[in-house]
C-alpha positions as CSV (number, residue, x, y, z in Angstrom):
1,X,115.0,110.0,108.0
2,X,113.6,108.0,104.8
3,X,112.0,110.2,102.4
4,X,108.5,108.8,100.5
5,X,107.2,110.5,97.4
6,X,103.2,110.0,97.8
7,X,102.2,110.2,94.4
8,X,98.3,112.0,96.1
9,X,100.4,113.9,98.2
10,X,104.0,114.6,96.9
11,X,107.3,114.0,99.3
12,X,106.4,113.3,102.7
13,X,108.8,111.8,105.9
14,X,108.3,108.4,106.6
15,X,106.5,109.0,110.0
16,X,103.6,109.5,108.2
17,X,103.2,106.1,106.0
18,X,102.4,102.7,108.1
19,X,104.5,99.7,106.3
20,X,101.7,97.1,105.0
21,X,104.1,94.6,103.7
22,X,105.1,92.6,100.7
23,X,103.5,94.1,97.8
24,X,103.9,91.2,95.5
25,X,102.1,88.6,97.8
26,X,98.5,87.3,96.3
27,X,95.6,87.2,99.3
28,X,93.5,84.2,98.3
29,X,90.7,84.9,95.7
30,X,87.9,86.5,97.6
31,X,84.6,83.6,98.0
32,X,86.8,80.9,97.5
33,X,86.7,78.0,99.9
34,X,90.7,77.4,101.0
35,X,92.6,75.1,103.3
36,X,94.0,75.7,107.0
37,X,97.3,75.1,105.2
38,X,96.4,77.7,102.4
39,X,95.7,80.4,104.5
40,X,98.6,79.7,107.0
41,X,100.8,79.9,103.9
42,X,98.7,83.1,102.8
43,X,99.5,84.7,106.5
44,X,102.6,83.4,108.5
45,X,104.7,81.7,105.5
46,X,106.8,84.6,104.0
47,X,110.5,85.0,102.7
48,X,112.2,87.7,104.6
49,X,113.7,89.5,100.9
50,X,116.5,91.9,100.9
51,X,117.2,93.8,98.4
52,X,115.0,95.9,95.7
53,X,111.4,94.9,95.8
54,X,107.7,96.4,96.1
55,X,106.0,97.2,99.2
56,X,102.7,98.5,100.2
57,X,102.5,101.8,102.5
58,X,99.7,103.3,104.1
59,X,99.8,107.8,104.0
60,X,98.3,107.3,107.5
61,X,98.8,111.4,107.9
62,X,98.5,112.6,105.4
63,X,95.9,111.6,102.4
64,X,95.3,107.7,104.1
65,X,95.6,106.2,100.9
66,X,97.4,102.9,100.2
67,X,100.6,103.1,97.7
68,X,103.2,100.9,96.5
69,X,106.7,101.5,97.1
70,X,109.9,100.2,95.3
71,X,112.1,99.8,97.9
72,X,115.7,98.3,98.7
73,X,115.7,96.4,102.5
74,X,119.2,96.7,102.3
75,X,120.0,100.5,101.9
76,X,116.3,101.8,102.7
77,X,116.4,103.3,99.1
78,X,113.5,104.4,97.4
79,X,113.2,104.0,93.5
80,X,109.8,104.5,92.6
81,X,106.0,105.1,93.8
82,X,102.9,104.3,92.3
83,X,99.3,104.4,93.2
84,X,98.0,101.0,94.7
85,X,95.7,100.4,91.5
86,X,98.8,100.8,89.2
87,X,100.2,97.9,88.0
88,X,104.0,97.1,88.8
89,X,105.8,97.1,85.0
């Protein structure tokens, strides 16, 4: 069982959260025209990261806020969490 330290609510079980993907992926700029190839790359062509990286999670059964979680995908160890609007250092 993983426990995630929600920056809004404190330590909670992973069962309260929903995984939202890689936090380093940049969405195409709103209002800007993008090609079909650029959109396909954004939606489908992503690397399966192994090791320590930042992810997005939503605290569905709590505050409902999105947060950033630094986690190792091989060991599932969680190193730190941030509010969604906080910058990754």
